C-alpha positions in Angstrom: 88.8 126.3 114.2 88.6 124.6 110.8 86.8 121.2 111.0 88.6 118.3 109.5 86.7 115.8 107.3 88.9 112.7 106.9 89.1 111.0 103.5 89.9 107.5 104.7 89.8 105.2 107.7 93.6 105.4 108.0 93.5 109.2 108.0 90.6 109.3 110.5 92.4 107.0 112.8 95.7 108.9 112.7 93.9 112.2 113.3 91.8 110.7 116.1 94.9 109.5 118.0 96.7 112.8 117.6 93.7 114.8 118.7 93.0 112.5 121.7 96.6 112.6 122.9 96.6 116.4 122.8 93.8 116.3 125.4 96.0 114.1 127.7 93.6 111.2 127.1 94.4 107.6 128.1 94.3 105.6 124.9 93.1 102.1 124.2 93.0 99.9 121.0 91.6 96.6 120.0 93.0 95.1 116.7 90.6 93.4 114.4 92.1 90.0 113.8 92.5 88.5 110.4 91.4 91.4 108.2 93.0 94.3 106.4 91.6 97.6 105.2 91.0 98.9 101.7 94.6 100.1 101.4 96.2 97.1 103.2 96.2 98.9 106.6 95.6 97.2 109.9 92.2 97.7 111.4 91.2 98.5 115.0 88.7 100.1 117.3 90.4 102.9 119.2 89.1 104.8 122.2 90.2 107.8 124.3 89.3 108.3 127.9 89.4 111.8 129.4 88.7 112.2 133.1 89.2 110.3 136.3 88.7 106.5 136.5 86.3 106.7 139.4 84.0 109.3 137.7 80.3 108.7 138.4 79.1 110.3 135.1 80.4 109.2 131.7 79.6 110.4 128.3 80.4 107.9 125.6 80.5 109.1 122.0 80.6 106.3 119.3 81.4 106.5 115.6 81.3 104.0 112.9 78.7 101.4 114.0 77.6 101.6 110.4 80.9 101.7 108.5 79.9 103.9 105.6 78.8 106.6 108.2 82.0 106.3 110.2 84.0 109.1 108.6 81.2 111.6 109.4 81.2 110.5 113.0 85.0 110.7 113.2 84.9 114.3 111.9 82.5 115.2 114.8 84.7 113.4 117.3 87.8 115.2 116.1 86.0 118.6 116.5 85.0 117.7 120.1 88.5 116.4 120.9 90.1 119.6 119.6 87.8 121.6 121.8 88.6 119.5 124.9 92.3 120.1 124.2 91.7 123.8 124.3 90.2 123.4 127.7 93.6 122.2 129.0 92.2 118.7 129.6 90.3 119.8 132.7 86.9 118.1 133.3 84.6 118.7 136.2 85.1 116.4 139.2 83.2 113.2 138.7 82.9 113.4 135.0 84.5 111.5 132.2 84.3 111.4 128.4 85.0 108.2 126.4 85.4 108.5 122.6 85.0 105.2 120.7 86.4 105.6 117.2 85.4 103.3 114.3 83.4 100.7 116.1 83.2 98.8 112.8 86.7 99.5 111.4 86.3 97.1 108.5 83.2 98.9 107.4 84.7 102.3 107.7 87.8 101.3 105.7 85.8 99.6 102.9 82.9 102.0 103.0 80.3 99.4 103.8 77.5 99.3 106.4 78.2 95.9 108.0 81.1 94.1 109.6 83.2 91.2 108.4 80.3 88.8 109.2 77.8 90.9 107.3 76.3 91.9 110.6 74.6 95.3 111.1 76.0 96.3 114.5 73.0 98.5 115.2 70.7 95.4 115.1 73.1 93.2 117.1 72.6 94.1 120.7 70.7 91.2 122.3 71.3 89.6 125.7 72.5 86.0 125.6 69.5 83.8 125.5 67.2 86.5 124.1 65.1 85.3 121.3 65.4 87.3 118.1 62.1 88.3 116.5 61.2 86.8 113.1 60.9 89.5 110.5 58.8 87.5 108.0 58.0 90.6 106.0 61.7 90.7 105.0 61.2 87.6 103.0 58.5 89.3 101.0 60.6 92.4 100.4 63.9 90.5 99.6 63.0 89.6 96.0 62.3 93.2 95.3 65.8 94.3 96.0 67.5 91.6 93.9 69.6 92.6 90.9 71.8 90.2 89.1 74.1 92.9 87.7 74.2 96.5 89.0 73.5 99.0 86.2 72.7 102.7 86.1 69.0 101.7 86.1 69.1 99.3 89.0 68.4 101.8 91.8 65.3 103.2 90.0 64.0 99.7 89.3 64.4 98.6 92.9 62.7 101.8 94.2 59.8 101.3 91.8 59.2 97.8 93.0 59.4 98.9 96.6 56.9 101.8 95.9 54.5 99.3 94.5 54.8 97.1 97.6 54.2 100.1 99.8 51.1 101.0 97.9 49.7 97.5 98.4 50.8 96.8 101.9 51.5 100.2 103.5 54.6 102.3 104.1 55.2 101.1 107.6 55.0 97.5 106.6 57.6 98.1 103.9 59.9 100.1 106.2 59.8 97.5 109.0 60.3 94.6 106.6 63.3 96.3 105.0 65.0 98.1 107.9 63.8 97.0 111.3 66.3 94.2 111.4 66.2 90.5 110.6 68.1 87.5 112.0 67.6 84.7 109.5 69.3 85.8 106.3 73.0 86.6 106.5 72.9 87.8 102.8 70.1 90.3 103.5 69.7 93.8 104.6 69.7 94.6 108.3 71.1 91.2 109.4 71.6 91.4 113.1 73.4 88.1 113.6 72.7 85.2 115.9 75.3 86.3 118.6 77.2 89.3 119.6 79.7 90.4 117.0 83.4 91.1 117.8 82.8 94.8 117.7 79.8 94.7 120.0 81.7 92.6 122.5 84.6 95.2 122.4 82.1 98.1 123.0 80.6 96.3 126.0 84.1 95.7 127.4 85.0 99.4 127.1 81.7 100.4 128.7 82.2 98.1 131.7 85.9 99.1 132.1 85.3 102.8 131.7 82.2 103.2 133.9 81.7 102.5 137.6 78.9 100.3 139.1 76.0 102.5 140.2 77.3 105.2 137.9 75.6 107.0 135.0 76.4 106.5 131.4 75.2 108.6 128.4 75.7 106.9 125.0 75.7 109.1 121.9 75.8 107.0 118.8 76.6 109.1 115.7 75.0 108.2 112.3 74.1 109.9 109.0 70.8 109.9 107.2 67.2 110.5 108.2 67.3 114.3 108.8 67.2 117.0 106.1 70.6 117.8 104.4 73.1 118.9 107.1 70.5 119.0 109.9 70.3 116.9 113.0 67.7 114.2 113.9 67.8 113.4 117.6 66.5 110.0 118.5 66.5 109.5 122.3 65.7 105.8 122.4 66.9 105.2 126.0 66.4 107.5 129.0 67.5 106.5 132.5 65.0 106.5 135.3 65.3 108.8 137.2 66.5 111.1 134.4 70.2 111.7 134.0 70.7 115.5 134.4 73.6 115.7 132.0 71.6 113.8 129.4 68.6 116.0 129.8 70.8 119.1 129.3 72.4 117.5 126.2 69.0 116.8 124.7 67.5 120.1 125.6 70.4 122.1 124.2 70.3 120.2 120.9 66.6 120.5 120.6 66.6 124.3 121.1 68.3 124.7 117.7 65.8 125.0 114.7 68.1 122.6 112.7 67.3 119.8 115.1 64.4 117.3 114.7 63.5 115.4 117.8 62.3 112.1 116.6 61.5 111.4 113.0 58.5 110.2 111.1 58.4 107.0 109.1 61.1 105.2 111.0 61.3 101.4 111.2 60.5 99.8 114.5 64.1 98.8 115.0 65.3 95.8 117.0 68.7 95.2 118.6 69.7 98.8 118.7 73.1 99.7 120.3 71.8 102.6 122.5 68.9 100.5 123.9 70.6 97.1 124.0 73.7 98.3 125.9 71.6 99.0 129.0 70.6 95.4 129.4 74.3 94.4 129.7 74.9 97.1 132.4 72.0 96.6 134.8 73.9 98.2 137.6 74.4 101.5 135.7 71.9 104.1 134.8 72.1 104.2 131.0 70.7 106.8 128.6 71.2 106.4 124.9 70.6 108.6 121.9 71.2 108.2 118.2 72.3 111.4 116.6 71.7 111.5 112.8 73.3 114.0 110.5 71.1 114.5 107.4 72.5 113.7 104.0 70.1 112.9 101.1 66.5 112.0 100.6 65.4 108.7 102.2 64.7 107.1 98.8 68.3 107.6 97.8 69.4 106.2 101.2 67.3 103.0 100.5 68.8 102.7 97.1 72.3 103.1 98.5 71.6 100.4 101.1 70.6 98.0 98.3 73.7 98.9 96.4 75.8 98.3 99.5 74.2 94.9 99.8 74.9 94.1 96.2 78.6 95.0 96.7 78.8 92.8 99.8 77.4 89.9 97.8 79.1 90.3 94.5 82.1 92.6 94.6 85.8 91.7 95.2 87.7 91.1 97.3 85.3 89.6 99.9 82.1 88.7 98.1 79.5 86.8 100.1 78.3 84.9 97.0 80.5 85.3 93.9 82.3 88.2 92.2 80.3 89.8 89.4 82.5 92.8 88.8 86.2 93.7 88.9 87.9 95.8 91.6 87.8 99.0 89.6 84.1 98.8 89.2 83.7 97.7 92.9 85.6 100.9 93.9 83.4 103.0 91.8 80.2 101.5 93.3 81.6 101.9 96.8 82.2 105.6 96.1 78.5 106.0 95.2 77.5 104.5 98.5 79.9 106.6 100.5 78.7 109.8 98.8 75.2 109.1 100.1 76.3 108.7 103.7 79.3 111.1 103.7 78.8 113.8 101.1 82.0 115.6 102.2 82.6 116.8 98.7 79.7 119.3 99.2 80.9 122.6 100.8 77.4 123.3 101.9 77.2 120.0 103.8 80.6 120.5 105.4 79.6 124.0 106.6 76.3 122.7 108.0 78.0 119.8 109.8 80.6 122.2 111.3 77.8 124.2 112.8 76.1 121.1 114.2 79.4 119.9 115.7 79.7 123.2 117.5 76.1 122.8 118.7 77.1 119.4 120.0 80.1 120.8 121.9 77.7 123.2 123.6 75.3 120.4 124.4 78.1 118.3 126.1 79.0 121.1 128.5 78.0 119.0 131.6 81.1 116.8 131.0 83.7 119.5 130.3 82.6 122.6 132.1 82.3 123.2 135.8 79.6 125.9 135.3 77.1 124.5 132.7 75.1 127.7 133.0 78.0 129.8 131.7 
Protein backbone atom coordinates (compact mmCIF):
# COMPACT_ATOMS: atom_id res chain seq x y z
CA UNK A 1 0.00 0.00 0.00
CA UNK A 2 1.53 3.33 -1.09
CA UNK A 3 1.76 5.86 1.71
CA UNK A 4 0.16 9.22 1.01
CA UNK A 5 2.07 12.38 2.02
CA UNK A 6 -0.37 15.32 1.87
CA UNK A 7 0.83 18.63 0.46
CA UNK A 8 -1.56 20.93 2.32
CA UNK A 9 -3.90 21.12 5.28
CA UNK A 10 -6.94 20.96 2.98
CA UNK A 11 -5.68 17.82 1.25
CA UNK A 12 -4.75 16.17 4.55
CA UNK A 13 -8.19 16.91 6.01
CA UNK A 14 -10.05 15.57 2.98
CA UNK A 15 -7.96 12.40 2.88
CA UNK A 16 -8.33 11.91 6.64
CA UNK A 17 -12.10 12.05 6.45
CA UNK A 18 -12.26 9.68 3.47
CA UNK A 19 -9.92 7.18 5.14
CA UNK A 20 -11.75 7.37 8.46
CA UNK A 21 -15.18 6.85 6.91
CA UNK A 22 -13.83 3.79 5.10
CA UNK A 23 -13.22 2.21 8.51
CA UNK A 24 -16.81 2.86 9.59
CA UNK A 25 -15.61 5.43 12.09
CA UNK A 26 -17.87 7.85 13.90
CA UNK A 27 -16.68 11.35 12.96
CA UNK A 28 -16.49 14.59 14.88
CA UNK A 29 -15.36 18.11 13.99
CA UNK A 30 -14.77 21.40 15.80
CA UNK A 31 -14.51 24.49 13.57
CA UNK A 32 -11.91 27.09 14.51
CA UNK A 33 -13.89 30.32 14.77
CA UNK A 34 -12.79 33.51 13.06
CA UNK A 35 -9.79 32.24 11.08
CA UNK A 36 -9.12 30.98 7.57
CA UNK A 37 -6.33 28.87 6.19
CA UNK A 38 -3.55 29.76 3.76
CA UNK A 39 -5.81 29.09 0.76
CA UNK A 40 -8.92 30.65 2.30
CA UNK A 41 -10.24 27.31 3.55
CA UNK A 42 -12.18 26.76 6.76
CA UNK A 43 -10.18 25.28 9.61
CA UNK A 44 -11.16 22.58 12.06
CA UNK A 45 -9.99 19.83 14.34
CA UNK A 46 -11.40 16.54 13.08
CA UNK A 47 -11.48 13.22 14.87
CA UNK A 48 -12.48 9.66 14.10
CA UNK A 49 -13.65 7.10 16.66
CA UNK A 50 -13.40 3.41 15.83
CA UNK A 51 -14.79 0.97 18.37
CA UNK A 52 -17.55 0.74 20.97
CA UNK A 53 -18.45 3.73 23.14
CA UNK A 54 -18.06 1.76 26.36
CA UNK A 55 -14.55 0.46 25.57
CA UNK A 56 -12.27 0.29 28.58
CA UNK A 57 -9.06 0.76 26.57
CA UNK A 58 -8.56 3.70 24.22
CA UNK A 59 -5.64 4.58 21.98
CA UNK A 60 -5.62 8.26 20.99
CA UNK A 61 -3.31 9.28 18.14
CA UNK A 62 -2.80 13.06 17.81
CA UNK A 63 -1.32 14.99 14.90
CA UNK A 64 -0.55 18.66 14.42
CA UNK A 65 -0.01 19.94 17.96
CA UNK A 66 2.89 21.76 16.32
CA UNK A 67 1.38 22.95 13.07
CA UNK A 68 4.50 22.71 10.92
CA UNK A 69 4.79 19.03 11.92
CA UNK A 70 1.13 18.26 11.27
CA UNK A 71 1.35 16.99 7.69
CA UNK A 72 3.82 14.30 8.77
CA UNK A 73 1.50 13.22 11.59
CA UNK A 74 -1.43 13.21 9.18
CA UNK A 75 0.46 10.95 6.77
CA UNK A 76 1.03 8.42 9.56
CA UNK A 77 -2.62 8.60 10.64
CA UNK A 78 -3.72 7.98 7.06
CA UNK A 79 -1.52 4.88 6.88
CA UNK A 80 -2.99 3.52 10.10
CA UNK A 81 -6.57 4.28 9.03
CA UNK A 82 -6.10 2.51 5.71
CA UNK A 83 -4.84 -0.53 7.59
CA UNK A 84 -7.84 -0.44 9.92
CA UNK A 85 -10.15 -0.30 6.90
CA UNK A 86 -8.51 -3.45 5.60
CA UNK A 87 -9.40 -5.14 8.89
CA UNK A 88 -13.11 -4.65 8.09
CA UNK A 89 -13.50 -2.23 10.99
CA UNK A 90 -13.37 -4.98 13.61
CA UNK A 91 -11.62 -4.16 16.87
CA UNK A 92 -11.19 -6.45 19.86
CA UNK A 93 -13.97 -6.17 22.41
CA UNK A 94 -13.33 -3.37 24.88
CA UNK A 95 -10.89 -1.49 22.66
CA UNK A 96 -11.24 1.78 20.78
CA UNK A 97 -9.03 3.98 18.62
CA UNK A 98 -9.47 7.76 18.45
CA UNK A 99 -7.63 9.73 15.77
CA UNK A 100 -7.36 13.48 16.36
CA UNK A 101 -6.34 15.24 13.16
CA UNK A 102 -4.70 18.69 13.03
CA UNK A 103 -5.00 19.72 16.66
CA UNK A 104 -3.63 23.10 15.60
CA UNK A 105 -5.38 23.54 12.23
CA UNK A 106 -4.23 27.14 11.81
CA UNK A 107 -0.63 26.08 12.28
CA UNK A 108 -0.92 23.13 9.90
CA UNK A 109 -2.44 25.30 7.17
CA UNK A 110 0.02 28.18 7.55
CA UNK A 111 3.03 25.96 8.26
CA UNK A 112 3.79 27.49 11.64
CA UNK A 113 4.44 25.92 15.03
CA UNK A 114 2.00 27.88 17.18
CA UNK A 115 -1.72 28.62 17.18
CA UNK A 116 -3.61 31.84 16.49
CA UNK A 117 -2.62 33.21 19.90
CA UNK A 118 1.06 32.35 19.30
CA UNK A 119 0.75 29.57 21.89
CA UNK A 120 2.87 26.43 21.66
CA UNK A 121 0.24 23.77 22.43
CA UNK A 122 2.89 21.38 23.71
CA UNK A 123 3.73 23.81 26.54
CA UNK A 124 0.09 24.68 27.29
CA UNK A 125 -1.27 21.80 29.41
CA UNK A 126 -1.62 23.21 32.92
CA UNK A 127 -4.45 22.67 35.38
CA UNK A 128 -6.48 25.78 36.27
CA UNK A 129 -4.76 27.49 39.16
CA UNK A 130 -1.38 25.86 38.55
CA UNK A 131 1.43 28.35 38.67
CA UNK A 132 3.55 28.44 35.53
CA UNK A 133 7.30 28.39 36.14
CA UNK A 134 9.35 31.49 35.35
CA UNK A 135 11.92 30.68 32.68
CA UNK A 136 14.22 33.61 33.40
CA UNK A 137 16.95 32.16 31.19
CA UNK A 138 14.74 32.81 28.19
CA UNK A 139 15.21 36.54 28.74
CA UNK A 140 18.96 36.05 28.42
CA UNK A 141 18.58 34.01 25.24
CA UNK A 142 15.89 36.16 23.57
CA UNK A 143 18.25 38.93 22.35
CA UNK A 144 20.41 36.29 20.65
CA UNK A 145 17.61 35.21 18.31
CA UNK A 146 16.55 38.73 17.29
CA UNK A 147 16.89 39.67 13.61
CA UNK A 148 15.46 42.89 12.24
CA UNK A 149 15.33 41.55 8.68
CA UNK A 150 15.69 37.89 7.75
CA UNK A 151 18.49 37.34 5.25
CA UNK A 152 20.39 34.33 3.93
CA UNK A 153 22.90 34.84 6.73
CA UNK A 154 20.45 35.20 9.61
CA UNK A 155 20.33 31.53 10.60
CA UNK A 156 24.11 31.23 10.77
CA UNK A 157 24.39 34.44 12.79
CA UNK A 158 21.80 33.26 15.33
CA UNK A 159 23.42 29.84 15.68
CA UNK A 160 26.82 31.44 16.26
CA UNK A 161 25.43 33.60 19.06
CA UNK A 162 23.69 30.62 20.62
CA UNK A 163 26.89 28.54 20.43
CA UNK A 164 28.79 31.26 22.26
CA UNK A 165 26.10 31.33 24.97
CA UNK A 166 26.31 27.54 25.27
CA UNK A 167 30.08 27.72 25.71
CA UNK A 168 29.75 30.26 28.50
CA UNK A 169 26.71 28.89 30.32
CA UNK A 170 26.39 25.23 29.30
CA UNK A 171 24.41 23.37 26.66
CA UNK A 172 21.61 22.37 29.04
CA UNK A 173 21.11 25.95 30.21
CA UNK A 174 20.79 27.10 26.62
CA UNK A 175 18.40 24.29 25.68
CA UNK A 176 16.16 24.87 28.69
CA UNK A 177 16.14 28.61 28.20
CA UNK A 178 15.27 28.32 24.53
CA UNK A 179 12.95 25.31 24.40
CA UNK A 180 11.66 24.21 27.82
CA UNK A 181 8.72 26.62 27.64
CA UNK A 182 8.10 30.13 28.90
CA UNK A 183 4.93 31.94 29.96
CA UNK A 184 5.70 35.63 30.07
CA UNK A 185 6.57 36.63 26.48
CA UNK A 186 3.85 36.05 23.90
CA UNK A 187 6.28 37.17 21.17
CA UNK A 188 8.88 34.59 22.14
CA UNK A 189 9.74 30.95 21.46
CA UNK A 190 7.94 28.26 23.40
CA UNK A 191 5.22 30.55 24.75
CA UNK A 192 2.82 28.27 26.63
CA UNK A 193 0.06 30.79 27.31
CA UNK A 194 -1.59 31.88 30.54
CA UNK A 195 -4.68 29.68 30.07
CA UNK A 196 -5.74 26.67 28.06
CA UNK A 197 -5.92 27.39 24.34
CA UNK A 198 -8.95 26.67 22.20
CA UNK A 199 -7.25 23.57 20.77
CA UNK A 200 -6.24 22.23 24.19
CA UNK A 201 -9.80 22.59 25.46
CA UNK A 202 -11.12 20.73 22.42
CA UNK A 203 -8.65 17.87 22.95
CA UNK A 204 -9.70 17.51 26.57
CA UNK A 205 -13.37 17.48 25.55
CA UNK A 206 -12.64 14.69 23.05
CA UNK A 207 -10.66 12.72 25.65
CA UNK A 208 -13.45 12.98 28.23
CA UNK A 209 -16.18 12.12 25.72
CA UNK A 210 -14.38 9.22 24.07
CA UNK A 211 -13.06 7.46 27.18
CA UNK A 212 -14.86 6.01 30.17
CA UNK A 213 -14.26 6.77 33.87
CA UNK A 214 -11.92 4.16 35.37
CA UNK A 215 -10.83 3.26 31.83
CA UNK A 216 -7.37 3.31 30.27
CA UNK A 217 -6.11 5.89 27.79
CA UNK A 218 -2.89 5.73 25.79
CA UNK A 219 -1.99 9.01 24.06
CA UNK A 220 0.45 8.96 21.15
CA UNK A 221 1.42 12.49 20.11
CA UNK A 222 3.21 12.55 16.73
CA UNK A 223 5.94 15.12 16.08
CA UNK A 224 8.98 15.53 13.84
CA UNK A 225 12.57 16.34 14.73
CA UNK A 226 15.00 15.04 17.41
CA UNK A 227 15.78 11.60 15.89
CA UNK A 228 18.19 10.85 13.03
CA UNK A 229 16.80 11.34 9.52
CA UNK A 230 13.72 9.15 9.08
CA UNK A 231 14.17 7.28 12.36
CA UNK A 232 11.99 7.28 15.47
CA UNK A 233 12.67 8.84 18.86
CA UNK A 234 10.28 7.43 21.43
CA UNK A 235 9.72 9.67 24.46
CA UNK A 236 7.46 7.88 26.99
CA UNK A 237 6.91 10.83 29.32
CA UNK A 238 3.81 9.40 31.08
CA UNK A 239 3.23 5.79 32.15
CA UNK A 240 0.17 4.71 34.08
CA UNK A 241 0.51 2.91 37.38
CA UNK A 242 -0.05 0.01 37.31
CA UNK A 243 1.35 -0.20 33.77
CA UNK A 244 -1.09 -0.34 30.86
CA UNK A 245 -0.54 -3.63 29.03
CA UNK A 246 -1.36 -2.22 25.62
CA UNK A 247 0.97 0.72 26.13
CA UNK A 248 3.81 -1.56 27.22
CA UNK A 249 3.37 -3.71 24.09
CA UNK A 250 3.35 -0.58 21.93
CA UNK A 251 6.57 0.73 23.49
CA UNK A 252 8.31 -2.65 23.42
CA UNK A 253 7.42 -3.30 19.77
CA UNK A 254 8.70 0.09 18.67
CA UNK A 255 11.84 -0.22 20.80
CA UNK A 256 12.79 -3.58 19.24
CA UNK A 257 13.49 -1.91 15.91
CA UNK A 258 17.08 -0.62 15.46
CA UNK A 259 15.71 2.59 13.93
CA UNK A 260 14.09 3.56 17.25
CA UNK A 261 15.77 5.64 19.94
CA UNK A 262 14.13 5.35 23.36
CA UNK A 263 14.66 8.73 24.95
CA UNK A 264 17.05 11.28 23.50
CA UNK A 265 20.06 13.12 24.84
CA UNK A 266 20.20 16.86 25.20
CA UNK A 267 16.45 17.48 25.44
CA UNK A 268 15.03 20.47 27.25
CA UNK A 269 13.31 19.92 30.58
CA UNK A 270 9.93 20.64 29.07
CA UNK A 271 6.98 22.12 30.92
CA UNK A 272 3.27 21.91 30.08
CA UNK A 273 3.54 18.89 27.77
CA UNK A 274 0.37 17.48 26.25
CA UNK A 275 1.10 13.84 27.06
CA UNK A 276 1.83 14.54 30.73
CA UNK A 277 -0.63 17.38 31.31
CA UNK A 278 -3.66 15.53 29.99
CA UNK A 279 -3.44 13.04 32.86
CA UNK A 280 -4.08 15.78 35.41
CA UNK A 281 -7.38 16.62 33.73
CA UNK A 282 -8.49 12.96 33.77
CA UNK A 283 -7.69 11.81 37.31
CA UNK A 284 -10.23 8.98 37.12
CA UNK A 285 -8.57 7.45 34.03
CA UNK A 286 -5.27 5.59 33.85
CA UNK A 287 -3.36 7.70 31.32
CA UNK A 288 -0.13 6.85 29.52
CA UNK A 289 1.43 9.32 27.11
CA UNK A 290 4.26 9.10 24.59
CA UNK A 291 5.71 11.58 22.12
CA UNK A 292 6.73 9.88 18.89
CA UNK A 293 9.28 11.94 16.97
CA UNK A 294 10.16 11.23 13.34
CA UNK A 295 13.67 12.48 12.59
CA UNK A 296 14.21 15.10 9.90
CA UNK A 297 17.39 17.20 10.07
CA UNK A 298 20.18 18.06 12.52
CA UNK A 299 19.13 19.86 15.69
CA UNK A 300 20.99 23.04 14.80
CA UNK A 301 18.89 23.33 11.64
CA UNK A 302 15.76 22.72 13.70
CA UNK A 303 16.71 25.55 16.08
CA UNK A 304 17.36 27.87 13.16
CA UNK A 305 13.97 26.96 11.68
CA UNK A 306 12.25 27.67 15.00
CA UNK A 307 13.84 31.11 15.03
CA UNK A 308 12.74 31.72 11.45
CA UNK A 309 9.22 30.60 12.32
CA UNK A 310 9.22 33.09 15.19
CA UNK A 311 10.39 35.86 12.84
CA UNK A 312 7.58 35.00 10.41
CA UNK A 313 4.96 35.12 13.17
CA UNK A 314 6.27 38.51 14.26
CA UNK A 315 6.87 40.19 10.92
CA UNK A 316 5.23 38.37 7.99
CA UNK A 317 1.78 38.97 6.49
CA UNK A 318 -1.07 38.40 6.80
CA UNK A 319 -1.09 38.08 10.64
CA UNK A 320 2.10 39.64 12.02
CA UNK A 321 2.35 39.89 15.79
CA UNK A 322 4.35 43.12 15.51
CA UNK A 323 4.57 44.68 12.03
CA UNK A 324 5.01 43.42 8.47
CA UNK A 325 8.61 43.53 7.22
CA UNK A 326 8.19 41.50 4.04
CA UNK A 327 5.56 40.93 1.37
CA UNK A 328 3.39 37.84 0.95
CA UNK A 329 5.60 36.29 -1.71
CA UNK A 330 8.64 36.47 0.55
CA UNK A 331 6.58 35.23 3.51
CA UNK A 332 5.53 32.16 1.52
CA UNK A 333 9.15 31.46 0.56
CA UNK A 334 10.23 31.64 4.20
CA UNK A 335 7.34 29.44 5.34
CA UNK A 336 8.45 26.84 2.80
CA UNK A 337 11.94 26.84 4.34
CA UNK A 338 10.43 26.11 7.75
CA UNK A 339 8.15 23.38 6.43
CA UNK A 340 11.03 21.65 4.61
CA UNK A 341 12.79 21.24 7.97
CA UNK A 342 9.83 19.64 9.73
CA UNK A 343 8.27 17.86 6.74
CA UNK A 344 10.92 17.03 4.13
CA UNK A 345 8.44 15.13 1.99
CA UNK A 346 10.32 16.15 -1.14
CA UNK A 347 13.00 13.64 -0.16
CA UNK A 348 12.31 10.15 -1.53
CA UNK A 349 14.63 8.69 1.10
CA UNK A 350 12.69 10.32 3.92
CA UNK A 351 9.35 9.19 2.54
CA UNK A 352 10.58 5.62 2.23
CA UNK A 353 11.94 5.66 5.77
CA UNK A 354 8.73 7.12 7.21
CA UNK A 355 6.64 4.54 5.36
CA UNK A 356 8.61 1.80 7.10
CA UNK A 357 8.22 3.51 10.49
CA UNK A 358 4.48 3.85 9.91
CA UNK A 359 4.24 0.11 9.27
CA UNK A 360 6.21 -0.45 12.48
CA UNK A 361 3.69 1.71 14.32
CA UNK A 362 0.83 -0.33 12.87
CA UNK A 363 2.44 -3.47 14.29
CA UNK A 364 2.93 -1.74 17.65
CA UNK A 365 -0.76 -0.81 17.91
CA UNK A 366 -1.94 -4.41 17.53
CA UNK A 367 -3.53 -4.51 21.03
CA UNK A 368 -6.22 -2.12 19.76
CA UNK A 369 -7.06 -3.78 16.44
CA UNK A 370 -6.15 -7.46 16.72
CA UNK A 371 -7.76 -10.05 18.98
CA UNK A 372 -4.57 -12.11 19.01
CA UNK A 373 -1.66 -9.72 19.69
CA UNK A 374 0.77 -12.63 19.62
CA UNK A 375 -0.14 -13.47 16.01
